[in-house]
Steps between C-alpha positions, in 0.01 A plus 500: 500500500686214328726577203623194313847639419574637847797375701541477878574871552175671607419812302489715812854380565594574138385859554746557786778308324446725198549814710818362660635393161417846366727662758771240437467550125535876544826448688631253242407732216677790670809286561515385136437852374814642663763324280281556194492872578876516559581322173258705290591841642865453594428690821607409851262349752537804726359727228205276409247686713611835361513386135185285506276762339762652273350511148828372355446174691146448373570163333658360816208629706254330267681166525516530879127574507421186298721281719351639822136458398564155352645363824265693729176403323516237228740252662320490839165459325621210286685324785203513737268385220722194448489432873120529514387343172605238245419741216657828614450699180134402483460598865651841423250552218722437197219384274414571138121525506382857436343683207514840331194627692678449830814669366300801382311531828820469704647797313184708546479405869858605564454827310201589719687383812764767441242767588386313811860461618575864421201620704607282792846651464341842542332377821830352618668838472230662716558267797652709782835382630748607764793687346760227570280242328426738215871565447576127510231408248604790279855364505373158389302660217801701386721189503246307294462790258878524465525128426230512234655807340839328488361188331263688270756675280268507197655691214449264205252235390754237607516652849120494511484129413773409750326703771171327424668164556695596814248724678168377359509134393750320725373653828146412389601139431700449819265688735181342367651153533586577864194693615211367294630161382648396833390718793138553400465134405634378834275736694194403298564127528548543874202724578260448204413870543576667170461868596716460812773316311507769232497784755784359714709436190429852371606659829825302510554581131472870575717481812773329296537818292587711810289795390264670745362750251434224249370249755124527445537517124713185490257318730224580251709392202598185689134421566416546132787270404383252762146497361632439149698201625215370716248505216736340248761300690737613225815684602563625145194725514616646831847551352344670198300732728803585712715549189240731346492712814880525513518550126266798517738670743805422283321625188402821680864551599612442143252745349558775755878473489485521120312827557783627718333442837672326791425140598417618853219718366357201312473298823221715647206259470235635741144575387194672654312283749177509298689341209574208730134463597397493134776248424381273782148480352638433153729228637208330674319472166811387314569225753142371470559451128853366556378243752233369261741473207762329718245245618415422137870457418547270798199285410615477139849397611376231739260361238780475244723329756232238559466580870202570717449880498382509860807322631762653274382860519617536859852388415512733204406795716783435741 
């Protein structure tokens, strides 16, 4: 399909360039993070691995996290968008057209999705594995848990707000720009198959978190985020959804730690399988309403812009 603002780089090519740039960005972010860590902590490079999750270095860890995700996700997404399109921010979904109904439904959708993801997490834990694999995946989970616990030192309201920004908002912004704004868009413009583009993006999104026991749950959350972006073409609504999901976890940590419970205990987010089945039916109904409202918003926007709704609607979607 022809897109008026496209450049010479085919979108299938942009997809693979994005992945390569993501790896390069991860390396650059890691390289830049090292001197930042050394300056902020005063530690030696040889002790960085040992001191990384030390609670006394929480501020340095937070800054390193922001730098790493910025270069691994946001920068590659923006650079490839500039290579593929004359209006990179528009291509990535940075648009202003949405209304309060969409915002409300996005929040409800993500709240219900938590139960679907939690039920899939329960299924994930029941998958039989050989002991070496089980030990390896358990090690990855423990490392992730240790990292979150180190960054989520939530003792005051100020800590809570800072944690919301570092753990909830910025990862949502950077990851949604990369996965939904860039990757899903390139796949959709290449294949014109919406469900396949969303599914592939969701699988890669989950794999990027290196969590076996959270794999199915993150695929489901990724698919929900992908549907929100597909129906609206607006990255801000996907960011809001992702931020709400992350923010729920941070808020749970804050409340439970204020009650004297450990952060690790607050990270248990599995639910009974039948909860997931019920959530799936509710989500199907919510997305029917969300799709209709989003179509009305899109038609209203194109009419106000003085464009032909039939022609413009496709570009607004992706």
